[in-house]
N, C-alpha and C positions, 0 to 999 in steps of 0.2 A: 503494500500501500504504502501509496506515496505521503510525502508531507507535506507537499507542494499540491496538491492538485486532486483529481480524481485516480483510482487506482483501483486492482483487482485484486481483491482479497480470498476469492473461489468458493465465497459463503454459499450453499446450497440449502440453510434451514432457513428459519423464522426470525433466529436470536441469533448476536454472534458476540464474543466477550472482547476488547480492545484493550490490548497489554501495551504494558512500557511507554504510558502516556508522561510526560513530562506534566511535573509541579506549574502550579500558576500559569497557566494557558489556555485559549481558550481554543478549543476543535467545535468544526463542523461537520456533518456529516450527510450522508448522499446515499442514494440509493440509483446503482443502473438494472432496469430491469430488466431483461432478456428474454424472450419468448420463445416455446418452441418453432416457429417461424424464421427466426432468425431476426426478428425483425425486435426493437428495444425503445426501452423511455428513460427518461431521468427523471428521480424525486425528490428534492424538488425542483423544479422546472427553470432551467437559467434563467436568470434575472428574477425570477418570484420573493415574494418577502417572507413567503413561509419556509423557516431555514430550521435544519433541527441539530443546534449547537449547545454546548456546555462547558463551563472553567471548571478546571481541576482545582484540587483547594493547596494552597501555597504547602511547602514543606519547611519543616525544621532549616535555621540559617547553619551555614557551615560552619565549622570552625574557622576562627583567627589562622592566620597565616602569620608567620615569619616573626614568635615572642619573642621579647629582648629584654632586658632588664639592664640597667645600669645602675652604678651603687651612685650615691650621691655622698654619705656622712652618717657615723654611727651608725644606728640601724635602717636610715632611712634609703630606699631604693625605687627609681621611674621603671615605669612596665610600657613599651611601647609596640603596636604590632602594627598590620594591616587587616583593616576587616576583609571579608572574604562576600559571598555571594549568600544575600539573603533570603535567595528564593522566593520571593513574594509576601515573605514577613517582615516588616520592618524593624531590623534590631532597636529596642527601647535602649537597653542598658547592661554593664557586663556587670556579673560580679566574683570579685575577688578571691583566692585561698587562699592560707597562706600555711 
């Protein structure tokens, strides 16, 4: 099945499970109807306002990258890191443990 348009999935039944969808993405689905006489139809029609669409849930953010610490003085350190992909779920705060 194409990531960018219509594709053939080989489905011959009235239900089908689609796997490996990415988090926080909008997907639109449609059907190509192929009849025994080799004619076909499409649902929804091209340009139709009737669409079958769903959005997947966001996923948990990925762990930060490049965690570094710097000694300041006494028992003081600073931490630095590079935020990673939030996967559609904005990071509000980081909790530090020592």
